Structures are given as structure tokens and as C-alpha cells.
C-alpha positions as semicolon CSV with decimal commas, in nm:
position;residue;x (nm);y (nm);z (nm)
1;M;-0,587;-0,001;-1,588
2;S;-0,409;-0,170;-1,880
3;D;-0,225;-0,496;-1,842
4;E;0,072;-0,381;-2,030
5;R;0,140;-0,108;-1,785
6;L;0,162;-0,358;-1,532
7;I;0,368;-0,588;-1,722
8;D;0,608;-0,307;-1,796
9;F;0,629;-0,214;-1,425
10;L;0,720;-0,565;-1,328
11;K;0,957;-0,594;-1,605
12;H;1,128;-0,253;-1,605
13;G;1,066;-0,149;-1,241
14;R;1,316;-0,132;-0,950
15;D;1,281;-0,389;-0,678
16;W;1,061;-0,251;-0,401
17;E;0,962;0,056;-0,646
18;R;0,635;0,202;-0,531
19;R;0,378;0,327;-0,802
20;A;0,090;0,553;-0,696
21;T;-0,259;0,477;-0,830
22;T;-0,539;0,708;-0,875
23;V;-0,713;0,618;-0,547
24;P;-0,482;0,789;-0,248
25;G;-0,332;0,535;-0,011
26;I;-0,303;0,233;-0,273
27;F;-0,019;0,184;-0,429
28;I;0,137;-0,096;-0,640
29;L;0,485;-0,251;-0,515
30;K;0,733;-0,436;-0,712
31;L;0,881;-0,723;-0,529
32;P;1,211;-0,874;-0,594
33;A;1,253;-1,228;-0,690
34;D;1,329;-1,437;-0,398
35;G;1,495;-1,813;-0,410
36;K;1,263;-1,999;-0,622
37;R;0,969;-1,726;-0,632
38;P;0,997;-1,476;-0,941
39;A;0,971;-1,114;-0,924
40;S;0,581;-1,006;-0,894
41;L;0,363;-0,707;-0,814
42;A;0,147;-0,638;-0,507
43;V;-0,078;-0,377;-0,375
44;E;0,013;-0,153;-0,063
45;L;-0,225;-0,010;0,114
46;N;-0,059;0,302;0,312
47;P;-0,273;0,599;0,437
48;V;-0,142;0,928;0,273
49;D;-0,087;1,255;0,425
50;E;-0,237;1,629;0,316
51;S;0,037;1,638;0,032
52;G;-0,046;1,256;-0,096
53;R;0,260;1,114;0,065
54;P;0,214;0,779;0,237
55;T;0,205;0,805;0,600
56;K;0,393;0,507;0,681
57;R;0,741;0,371;0,561
58;R;0,555;0,021;0,470
59;G;0,203;-0,008;0,423
60;L;0,017;-0,344;0,434
61;I;0,137;-0,545;0,169
62;L;-0,128;-0,757;-0,019
63;R;0,008;-1,018;-0,274
64;S;-0,299;-1,209;-0,375
65;L;-0,678;-1,151;-0,383
66;E;-0,693;-1,444;-0,107
67;E;-0,481;-1,235;0,128
68;F;-0,714;-0,932;0,043
69;E;-1,021;-1,108;0,143
70;A;-0,852;-1,265;0,469
71;F;-0,744;-0,892;0,588
72;R;-1,073;-0,740;0,479
73;E;-1,251;-0,994;0,721
74;L;-1,045;-0,888;1,017
75;I;-1,067;-0,486;0,942
76;N;-1,421;-0,524;0,927
77;N;-1,458;-0,689;1,257
78;D;-1,627;-0,484;1,537
79;R;-1,405;-0,558;1,797
80;L;-1,085;-0,411;1,597
81;Q;-1,272;-0,060;1,553
82;S;-1,352;-0,068;1,965
83;L;-1,018;-0,161;1,999
84;M;-0,833;0,080;1,796
85;A;-1,091;0,359;1,971
86;K;-0,925;0,275;2,275
87;I;-0,572;0,293;2,145
88;D;-0,642;0,636;1,992
89;E;-0,752;0,763;2,367
90;V;-0,412;0,650;2,509
91;S;-0,168;0,719;2,220
92;P;0,001;1,053;2,171
93;K;-0,107;1,201;1,793
94;P;0,169;1,190;1,533
95;T;0,343;1,469;1,402
96;A;0,315;1,616;1,040
97;R;0,556;1,494;0,751
98;R;0,703;1,682;0,468
99;R;0,574;1,709;0,100
100;A;0,571;1,403;-0,160
101;K;0,768;1,378;-0,499
102;E;0,515;1,383;-0,792
103;G;0,577;1,058;-1,041
104;E;0,363;0,838;-1,214
105;V;0,031;0,718;-1,111
106;F;-0,174;0,438;-1,226
107;E;-0,546;0,471;-1,266
108;I;-0,736;0,226;-1,126
């Protein structure tokens, strides 16, 4: 992925705009400036359905490598997997969603 494309997206993308990457479920998100913090880019992890559309309105937003490492440690915890299996047993299954629009895709 070229730095130039990311810089262009940071400068010219709309606030909260989400762009797909070549990895389904990984998106690049433009975060707006907020107070003293300038506009920035983040990674959004959001599983996709069969048509490539995100399954959640907003996924897990990662703003730094440090945040990514912290979440990776939590997600890899064996007890979380056991808890999720139990939640799957008692929760109803989600319904199908509509097809996503085609747009620009970032290669990663």
C-alpha cells in the first residue's frame, strides 16, 4: 500500500468515511479532527457478509499499533473463546442483510 494514497485519503476523505482494503473485514477509516487532535486515519475491523458489506454499523476501531496489540492479547485469550461459545448457544442468530455498494479498495 502506498503512503501517498493514505495521505490523499487523510487530506481529501470525508469525516468518518470508510474505505475497503483487499482483506475482507479490514477497512481504513478517516477520523475527524476533535479539539486539539488533528484528523487521522484508523483501521476498522468489521466482519463482512457474503456480498462484502460490513455486518456492523461500526466495527472495532484501532488507532495505533499499541491498541492493536492490546486487543490481540484480549482476543487470543482462551477464556474469551469459551465465553463466546456459550453466548452463541443462547443467542438468536442474526438475519441476512442487503448487498454492499462497490467502491475504491485499498490493497494491503
